[in-house]
Every structure is written in C-alpha cells, then in structure tokens.
N, CA, C and O atoms as a DFTB+ gen file, in Angstrom:
292 C
 N C O
     1  1       0.841      -1.172       0.000
     2  2       0.000       0.000       0.000
     3  2       0.888       1.237       0.000
     4  3       2.072       1.157       0.327
     5  1       0.319       2.377      -0.365
     6  2       1.109       3.607      -0.378
     7  2       0.886       4.382       0.916
     8  3      -0.013       4.075       1.698
     9  1       1.711       5.378       1.117
    10  2       1.622       6.197       2.318
    11  2       0.279       6.927       2.407
    12  3      -0.188       7.230       3.506
    13  1      -0.338       7.208       1.272
    14  2      -1.659       7.863       1.263
    15  2      -2.723       7.019       1.971
    16  3      -3.718       7.564       2.449
    17  1      -2.530       5.718       2.044
    18  2      -3.504       4.802       2.643
    19  2      -3.215       4.487       4.109
    20  3      -3.925       3.689       4.720
    21  1      -2.190       5.100       4.671
    22  2      -1.773       4.812       6.048
    23  2      -2.787       5.318       7.067
    24  3      -3.493       6.298       6.831
    25  1      -2.844       4.628       8.204
    26  2      -3.673       5.020       9.334
    27  2      -2.877       5.953      10.229
    28  3      -1.693       5.728      10.479
    29  1      -3.530       6.998      10.708
    30  2      -2.862       7.956      11.589
    31  2      -2.289       7.277      12.827
    32  3      -2.957       6.454      13.453
    33  1      -1.063       7.617      13.178
    34  2      -0.448       7.142      14.400
    35  2       0.154       5.757      14.353
    36  3       0.837       5.362      15.298
    37  1      -0.070       5.005      13.292
    38  2       0.478       3.651      13.192
    39  2       1.872       3.697      12.570
    40  3       2.116       4.453      11.629
    41  1       2.780       2.887      13.101
    42  2       4.151       2.831      12.581
    43  2       4.203       1.842      11.422
    44  3       3.735       0.709      11.532
    45  1       4.777       2.286      10.319
    46  2       4.936       1.453       9.129
    47  2       6.408       1.363       8.773
    48  3       7.220       2.171       9.222
    49  1       6.741       0.370       7.963
    50  2       8.082       0.225       7.415
    51  2       8.020       0.539       5.925
    52  3       7.136       0.057       5.217
    53  1       8.956       1.343       5.460
    54  2       9.004       1.672       4.037
    55  2       9.551       0.469       3.286
    56  3      10.639      -0.021       3.591
    57  1       8.796      -0.002       2.308
    58  2       9.196      -1.145       1.495
    59  2      10.028      -0.673       0.308
    60  3      11.071      -1.248      -0.001
    61  1       9.552       0.388      -0.356
    62  2      10.275       0.931      -1.503
    63  2       9.802       2.349      -1.787
    64  3       8.753       2.788      -1.315
    65  1      10.605       3.043      -2.568
    66  2      10.248       4.376      -3.033
    67  2      10.256       4.309      -4.554
    68  3      11.304       4.126      -5.173
    69  1       9.074       4.458      -5.150
    70  2       8.924       4.320      -6.594
    71  2       8.666       5.696      -7.209
    72  3       7.527       6.161      -7.253
    73  1       9.725       6.336      -7.679
    74  2       9.604       7.677      -8.248
    75  2       9.533       7.657      -9.773
    76  3       9.553       8.714     -10.403
    77  1       9.451       6.483     -10.369
    78  2       9.333       6.303     -11.817
    79  2      10.383       7.092     -12.591
    80  3      10.066       7.775     -13.565
    81  1      11.627       6.993     -12.153
    82  2      12.731       7.612     -12.871
    83  2      12.964       9.078     -12.560
    84  3      13.842       9.698     -13.159
    85  1      12.198       9.650     -11.635
    86  2      12.393      11.055     -11.254
    87  2      13.505      11.119     -10.209
    88  3      13.253      10.997      -9.010
    89  1      14.721      11.309     -10.674
    90  2      15.897      11.301      -9.795
    91  2      15.849      12.411      -8.747
    92  3      16.298      12.222      -7.617
    93  1      15.306      13.563      -9.121
    94  2      15.224      14.683      -8.186
    95  2      14.301      14.353      -7.015
    96  3      14.629      14.635      -5.862
    97  1      13.132      13.746      -7.315
    98  2      12.196      13.359      -6.256
    99  2      12.806      12.281      -5.377
   100  3      12.684      12.334      -4.154
   101  1      13.459      11.307      -5.991
   102  2      14.090      10.224      -5.231
   103  2      15.184      10.765      -4.313
   104  3      15.297      10.341      -3.163
   105  1      15.974      11.684      -4.810
   106  2      17.040      12.297      -4.018
   107  2      16.459      13.101      -2.857
   108  3      16.991      13.069      -1.747
   109  1      15.372      13.819      -3.116
   110  2      14.725      14.611      -2.069
   111  2      14.207      13.701      -0.960
   112  3      14.454      13.962       0.217
   113  1      13.494      12.639      -1.321
   114  2      12.955      11.713      -0.321
   115  2      14.081      11.044       0.459
   116  3      13.975      10.870       1.673
   117  1      15.149      10.670      -0.221
   118  2      16.294      10.059       0.455
   119  2      16.902      11.034       1.466
   120  3      17.320      10.619       2.547
   121  1      16.955      12.321       1.126
   122  2      17.521      13.323       2.036
   123  2      16.677      13.491       3.301
   124  3      17.179      13.928       4.336
   125  1      15.386      13.138       3.208
   126  2      14.511      13.184       4.383
   127  2      14.668      11.939       5.253
   128  3      14.149      11.889       6.368
   129  1      15.379      10.938       4.746
   130  2      15.521       9.681       5.474
   131  2      14.475       8.674       5.054
   132  3      14.229       7.684       5.744
   133  1      13.865       8.935       3.921
   134  2      12.776       8.087       3.416
   135  2      13.342       7.077       2.421
   136  3      13.439       7.352       1.225
   137  1      13.714       5.900       2.937
   138  2      14.253       4.848       2.088
   139  2      13.862       3.492       2.661
   140  3      13.405       3.398       3.800
   141  1      14.040       2.473       1.884
   142  2      13.630       1.117       2.226
   143  2      14.168       0.678       3.585
   144  3      15.354       0.829       3.875
   145  1      13.273       0.130       4.415
   146  2      13.652      -0.381       5.725
   147  2      13.451       0.614       6.856
   148  3      13.490       0.229       8.024
   149  1      13.237       1.881       6.537
   150  2      13.074       2.925       7.556
   151  2      11.625       2.946       8.065
   152  3      10.694       2.658       7.312
   153  1      11.445       3.287       9.341
   154  2      10.105       3.416       9.911
   155  2       9.533       4.788       9.600
   156  3      10.264       5.776       9.540
   157  1       8.208       4.842       9.400
   158  2       7.520       6.089       9.099
   159  2       6.145       6.070       9.749
   160  3       5.482       5.033       9.778
   161  1       5.719       7.204      10.266
   162  2       4.415       7.329      10.913
   163  2       3.710       8.561      10.366
   164  3       4.312       9.631      10.278
   165  1       2.428       8.422       9.994
   166  2       1.635       9.580       9.577
   167  2       1.058      10.204      10.837
   168  3       0.300       9.565      11.566
   169  1       1.421      11.454      11.086
   170  2       1.012      12.158      12.291
   171  2      -0.289      12.927      12.075
   172  3      -1.095      13.053      12.997
   173  1      -0.501      13.447      10.847
   174  2      -1.694      14.232      10.550
   175  2      -1.994      14.137       9.060
   176  3      -1.082      14.037       8.239
   177  1      -3.287      14.169       8.717
   178  2      -3.723      14.153       7.323
   179  2      -4.727      15.272       7.122
   180  3      -5.789      15.286       7.744
   181  1      -4.392      16.192       6.268
   182  2      -5.335      17.225       5.841
   183  2      -5.183      17.305       4.338
   184  3      -5.441      16.325       3.639
   185  1      -4.774      18.444       3.831
   186  2      -4.492      18.538       2.397
   187  2      -3.226      17.740       2.083
   188  3      -3.165      17.018       1.088
   189  1      -2.224      17.879       2.940
   190  2      -0.967      17.135       2.835
   191  2      -0.840      16.208       4.032
   192  3      -1.660      16.256       4.949
   193  1       0.179      15.370       4.026
   194  2       0.430      14.468       5.146
   195  2       1.606      14.991       5.964
   196  3       2.611      15.434       5.407
   197  1       1.475      14.939       7.266
   198  2       2.588      15.238       8.150
   199  2       3.098      13.887       8.622
   200  3       2.364      13.116       9.240
   201  1       4.378      13.604       8.323
   202  2       4.944      12.306       8.667
   203  2       6.130      12.476       9.607
   204  3       6.797      13.511       9.618
   205  1       6.370      11.446      10.384
   206  2       7.509      11.413      11.283
   207  2       8.484      10.345      10.792
   208  3       8.141       9.169      10.668
   209  1       9.713      10.794      10.516
   210  2      10.792       9.902      10.093
   211  2      12.005      10.247      10.936
   212  3      12.445      11.397      10.945
   213  1      12.551       9.272      11.643
   214  2      13.756       9.491      12.459
   215  2      13.619      10.699      13.381
   216  3      14.503      11.555      13.401
   217  1      12.547      10.784      14.131
   218  2      12.317      11.853      15.105
   219  2      12.209      13.253      14.504
   220  3      12.353      14.238      15.229
   221  1      11.965      13.367      13.217
   222  2      11.734      14.661      12.565
   223  2      10.375      14.583      11.866
   224  3       9.929      13.505      11.473
   225  1       9.728      15.733      11.718
   226  2       8.424      15.779      11.045
   227  2       8.537      16.536       9.741
   228  3       9.215      17.560       9.652
   229  1       7.851      16.008       8.716
   230  2       7.876      16.614       7.393
   231  2       6.461      16.684       6.837
   232  3       5.615      15.843       7.142
   233  1       6.221      17.692       6.023
   234  2       4.953      17.865       5.332
   235  2       5.140      17.323       3.914
   236  3       5.963      17.839       3.157
   237  1       4.388      16.296       3.555
   238  2       4.546      15.632       2.257
   239  2       3.231      15.736       1.487
   240  3       2.165      15.445       2.027
   241  1       3.313      16.152       0.223
   242  2       2.097      16.246      -0.582
   243  2       1.679      14.857      -1.073
   244  3       2.482      13.925      -1.050
   245  1       0.424      14.718      -1.517
   246  2      -0.078      13.404      -1.946
   247  2       0.729      12.763      -3.074
   248  3       0.821      11.537      -3.135
   249  1       1.313      13.560      -3.964
   250  2       2.115      12.998      -5.049
   251  2       3.348      12.286      -4.507
   252  3       3.670      11.181      -4.942
   253  1       4.040      12.917      -3.555
   254  2       5.196      12.268      -2.933
   255  2       4.766      11.039      -2.135
   256  3       5.423       9.999      -2.178
   257  1       3.655      11.168      -1.406
   258  2       3.170      10.058      -0.583
   259  2       2.815       8.843      -1.430
   260  3       2.988       7.707      -0.987
   261  1       2.319       9.070      -2.650
   262  2       1.946       7.937      -3.511
   263  2       3.166       7.175      -4.012
   264  3       3.031       6.038      -4.464
   265  1       4.350       7.772      -3.943
   266  2       5.579       7.106      -4.390
   267  2       6.183       6.224      -3.310
   268  3       7.111       5.461      -3.578
   269  1       5.656       6.323      -2.074
   270  2       6.236       5.599      -0.948
   271  2       5.390       4.380      -0.616
   272  3       4.259       4.509      -0.145
   273  1       5.938       3.203      -0.861
   274  2       5.266       1.936      -0.556
   275  2       5.598       1.528       0.866
   276  3       6.762       1.534       1.264
   277  1       4.573       1.173       1.633
   278  2       4.764       0.827       3.040
   279  2       4.101      -0.498       3.365
   280  3       3.288      -1.014       2.598
   281  1       4.475      -1.049       4.546
   282  2       3.809      -2.234       5.087
   283  2       3.709      -2.054       6.589
   284  3       4.517      -1.349       7.194
   285  1       2.714      -2.692       7.189
   286  2       2.553      -2.626       8.655
   287  2       3.754      -3.252       9.311
   288  3       4.331      -4.217       8.810
   289  1       4.118      -2.689      10.437
   290  2       5.281      -3.186      11.167
   291  2       4.954      -4.445      11.923
   292  3       5.819      -5.004      12.596
C-alpha cells in the first residue's frame, strides 16, 4: 500500500520508493531519510500528510506520498 492509505499514528516500514525515474524526487525523499527499511508514521492528514521519520516531522504532498510503498510493522 502507499503512504496515502496509512492510518494515523500507526508505525509502518518503508518497502520501496517508486519515483518512476524522477531522480530529483528520489534524491529529495532520500535526504529526508525516506528509504527502504526505515520506519515512518503519519502524524496528521489534511491537504498534505505530516509524517515522522527518524524523530523529525515533514509535510509531504499526496504525489510524494503515492511514491512511498509501506507495510505494517
């Protein structure tokens, strides 16, 4: 499932980041600590998603969230 389908407050593991060849997007997500094997939690959902990765919070738009494949921990 993608990050857009995540339940608030639940910890997930990132399975993969599928940016369909967009190196800039992949590099940006990697700089946030968003890569395979890392834990991620959706803290808030409104227009964008607020996620927690490695004790930091980031605001991610739905397009970025759809590139992040996750699984329940």
